[in-house]
BARO-78408 format. One line per field, with one value per residue (C-alpha): residue in one letter; chain; x, y, z. Coordinates in steps of 0.2 Angstrom, whole numbers, plus 5000, padded with zeros to 4 digits. Each point is the difference from the previous one (the first is absolute). Layout:
resn	c(A_...)
chain	c(A_...)
c1	c(X_...)
c2	c(Y_...)
c3	c(Z_...)
END
This chain:
resn	c(X_X_X_X_X_X_X_X_X_X_X_X_X_X_X_X_X_X_X_X_X_X_X_X_X_X_X_X_X_X_X_X_X_X_X_X_X_X_X_X_X_X_X_X_X_X_X_X_X_X_X_X_X_X_X_X_X_X_X_X_X_X_X_X_X_X_X_X_X_X_X_X_X_X_X_X_X_X_X_X_X_X_X_X_X_X_X_X_X_X_X_X_X_X_X_X_X_X_X_X_X_X_X_X_X_X_X_X_X_X_X_X_X_X_X_X_X_X_X_X_X_X_X_X_X_X_X_X_X_X_X_X_X_X_X_X_X_X_X_X_X_X_X_X_X_X_X_X_X_X_X_X_X_X_X_X_X_X_X_X_X_X_X_X_X_X_X_X_X_X_X_X_X_X_X_X_X_X_X_X_X_X_X_X_X_X_X_X_X_X_X_X_X_X_X_X_X_X_X_X_X_X_X_X_X_X_X_X_X_X_X_X_X_X_X_X_X_X_X_X_X_X_X_X_X_X_X_X_X_X_X_X_X_X_X_X_X_X_X_X_X_X_X_X_X_X_X_X_X_X_X_X_X_X_X_X_X_X_X_X_X_X_X_X)
chain	c(A_A_A_A_A_A_A_A_A_A_A_A_A_A_A_A_A_A_A_A_A_A_A_A_A_A_A_A_A_A_A_A_A_A_A_A_A_A_A_A_A_A_A_A_A_A_A_A_A_A_A_A_A_A_A_A_A_A_A_A_A_A_A_A_A_A_A_A_A_A_A_A_A_A_A_A_A_A_A_A_A_A_A_A_A_A_A_A_A_A_A_A_A_A_A_A_A_A_A_A_A_A_A_A_A_A_A_A_A_A_A_A_A_A_A_A_A_A_A_A_A_A_A_A_A_A_A_A_A_A_A_A_A_A_A_A_A_A_A_A_A_A_A_A_A_A_A_A_A_A_A_A_A_A_A_A_A_A_A_A_A_A_A_A_A_A_A_A_A_A_A_A_A_A_A_A_A_A_A_A_A_A_A_A_A_A_A_A_A_A_A_A_A_A_A_A_A_A_A_A_A_A_A_A_A_A_A_A_A_A_A_A_A_A_A_A_A_A_A_A_A_A_A_A_A_A_A_A_A_A_A_A_A_A_A_A_A_A_A_A_A_A_A_A_A_A_A_A_A_A_A_A_A_A_A_A_A_A_A_A_A_A_A_A)
c1	c(4837_5013_5002_5015_5014_5013_5013_4991_5003_5016_5010_5007_5017_5003_5003_5018_5000_5013_5003_5011_5007_5004_4991_4992_5003_4992_4984_4984_4987_4996_4983_4996_4984_4993_4993_4985_4985_4983_4990_4981_4991_4981_4992_4982_4990_5011_4996_5017_5015_5015_5015_5018_5016_5015_5016_5012_5015_5007_5003_5013_5005_5016_5004_5017_5009_5015_5016_5016_5008_4992_4984_5003_4983_5007_5014_4989_4989_5016_5009_5014_5010_4997_5018_5006_5013_5000_4989_4982_4988_4981_4993_4982_4998_5006_4990_5000_4987_5004_4992_4994_4995_4996_5002_4989_5005_4989_4995_5016_5011_5010_4993_4991_4983_4994_5007_4995_5009_4999_5009_5006_4995_5002_4997_5000_5017_4998_5009_5003_4985_4996_5002_5016_4997_4994_5009_5001_4990_4998_4984_5002_4984_4997_4994_5006_4994_4986_5007_5001_4998_5008_4999_5019_5014_5009_5018_5010_5017_5013_5011_5015_4998_5012_4999_5000_4993_4983_4998_5004_4999_5001_4995_4988_5004_4984_4987_4987_4982_4988_4989_4982_4989_5015_5010_5016_5003_5011_5002_4989_5012_5016_5010_5015_5013_5015_5010_5017_5007_5016_5000_4983_4997_4988_5005_4988_4985_4987_4986_4986_4985_4999_4984_5003_5001_5000_5018_5006_5000_5000_4996_5018_5005_5007_4997_5001_4998_5001_5002_4982_4994_5006_4996_5009_5015_5014_5013_4993_5013_4988_4982_4988_4987_4985_4994_4990_5010_4996_4995_5010_5016_5000_4996_5010_5014_5006_4991_5003_4996_5014_4998_4998_5014_5012_5017_4999)
c2	c(5018_5010_5018_5008_5004_5014_4987_4994_5016_5005_5016_5006_5003_4981_5002_5001_5010_4997_5010_4989_4990_5015_5001_5017_5003_5017_4996_5006_4996_4986_5003_4989_4998_4994_5010_4992_5004_4992_4996_4999_4993_4998_4988_4997_4986_5002_5012_4999_5008_4990_5007_4998_5007_5005_5001_5012_5003_5002_5016_5002_5015_4998_5014_5000_5012_5008_4994_5010_4989_4994_4991_4984_5002_5014_4989_4986_5012_5006_4983_5006_4988_5008_4996_5011_5012_5012_5016_4995_5009_4997_5005_4998_5002_4982_4990_4981_4987_4991_4985_5001_4986_4998_4985_5000_4993_4988_5004_4993_5010_4985_4996_5008_4994_5011_5010_5012_5004_5016_4997_5014_5015_5016_5014_5019_5007_5007_5014_5003_5008_5007_5016_5006_4990_4984_4984_5001_4987_4995_4992_4990_4995_4991_4985_4983_4983_4992_4995_4982_4994_4984_4990_4997_5013_5008_5000_5010_4994_5006_4986_5000_4990_4989_4997_4982_4989_5000_5018_5012_4991_5004_4993_5007_5001_4993_4987_5008_4995_4996_5015_4996_4996_4992_4984_5004_5019_5005_5018_5016_5010_4997_5015_4998_5013_5007_5010_5009_5008_5006_4995_5007_5011_4994_5007_4991_4990_4991_4988_4989_4993_4983_4989_4986_4982_4983_4998_5017_4997_4983_4993_4996_5018_5000_5015_4998_5014_4996_5012_4996_5007_5017_5014_5015_4994_4991_4991_5003_5001_4998_4996_5006_4987_5003_4984_4993_4991_4990_5011_4990_5005_5017_5018_5016_5004_4982_4996_5017_5001_5005_5017_5000_5013_4992_4993_4981)
c3	c(5070_5009_4998_4991_5012_4998_4998_4985_4991_4991_5002_4983_5008_5000_4981_4993_4985_4986_4984_4988_5014_5011_5017_5002_5019_5000_4991_5009_4987_4988_4992_4985_4989_4984_4986_4992_4990_5000_4985_5002_4986_4998_4988_4995_5009_5016_5015_5008_4991_4995_5010_4996_5008_4990_5011_4992_5011_5018_5009_5014_5011_5011_5012_5009_5012_4993_5009_5003_4988_4983_4999_4990_4992_4990_4994_4995_4989_4991_4998_5012_5012_5017_5005_4985_5007_4985_5000_4996_4989_5001_4984_5001_4982_4999_5012_4999_5005_5016_5008_5018_5012_5018_5012_5015_5017_5010_5018_5007_4989_4995_4983_4985_4997_4986_4985_4986_4984_4990_4983_4989_5011_4991_5013_4998_5006_5018_5008_5019_5008_5018_5010_5008_5016_4991_4996_4981_4990_4982_4993_4984_4991_4984_4990_5000_4993_5009_5017_5006_5018_5007_5016_4999_5000_4985_4998_4987_4994_4987_4994_4988_4984_4991_4981_4994_4986_5009_5002_5015_5017_5018_5017_5013_5019_5006_4994_4990_5003_4985_4996_5005_4985_4991_5003_4990_5003_5014_4998_5001_4989_4990_4994_4988_5003_4990_5013_4997_5016_5008_5018_5007_4985_4987_4983_4989_5005_4989_5006_4993_5009_4993_4997_5013_4993_5009_4998_5004_5019_5007_5018_5001_5000_4982_4989_4981_4987_4982_4985_4995_5017_4996_4987_5007_5010_4992_5010_5018_5014_5014_5004_5013_5007_5011_5007_5015_5014_5016_5014_5012_4991_5009_5000_4997_5004_5001_4983_4991_4982_4988_4992_4981_4998_5012_4993_5000)
END
């Protein structure tokens, strides 16, 4: 058996971190975990205990350098389009859950070969820290749903929906791959969105995380949302879809996810 070589190990900097479709080019930490509790039960007539594990939720810390211009992670947590030219207010009394994923490059840096997905991450607000000579950093830490890992890359895409007799429909850009463990589900997450904007400024925004059905996203790239799929949103204008795609399609920036708050 051969020894492990340095080339067999992976540097964390090969990971591309995205928050709601926006590449965080100044991130310097992505530390995830899983909160779980163990149950140890003893019964008569058995020496060994019965051990069970209850998985509760995921945890995630994202640290990023402050840039001279705005960090898009702040916009994502406040449901703001980063290209909005109006004066922005970051009201940390109102922080919204965001979904984070990372795609990891292979050794040749030409394809992604792993990914991880943290859904509905709700971090504590983070303010810039550092001494007078330091480069300012922010560290966001909070809980998420239990993370999922894949051996294919994750893409995020916002699409406009058209209303018709069959519901609200749209089309993806790339061919989605079936989610492992299923044969008919082609999405990791589907969000129905009602969005009102003036140019780059979003004046009203409502979203709903939908329970994915076998007909909602097809292998032919068609997205269909019916009124039966929704409990909160009425008359969605857009949808945001996270799905797996073929690694040979490309990497960022040639294959760049679409930000959830972008005008499309």
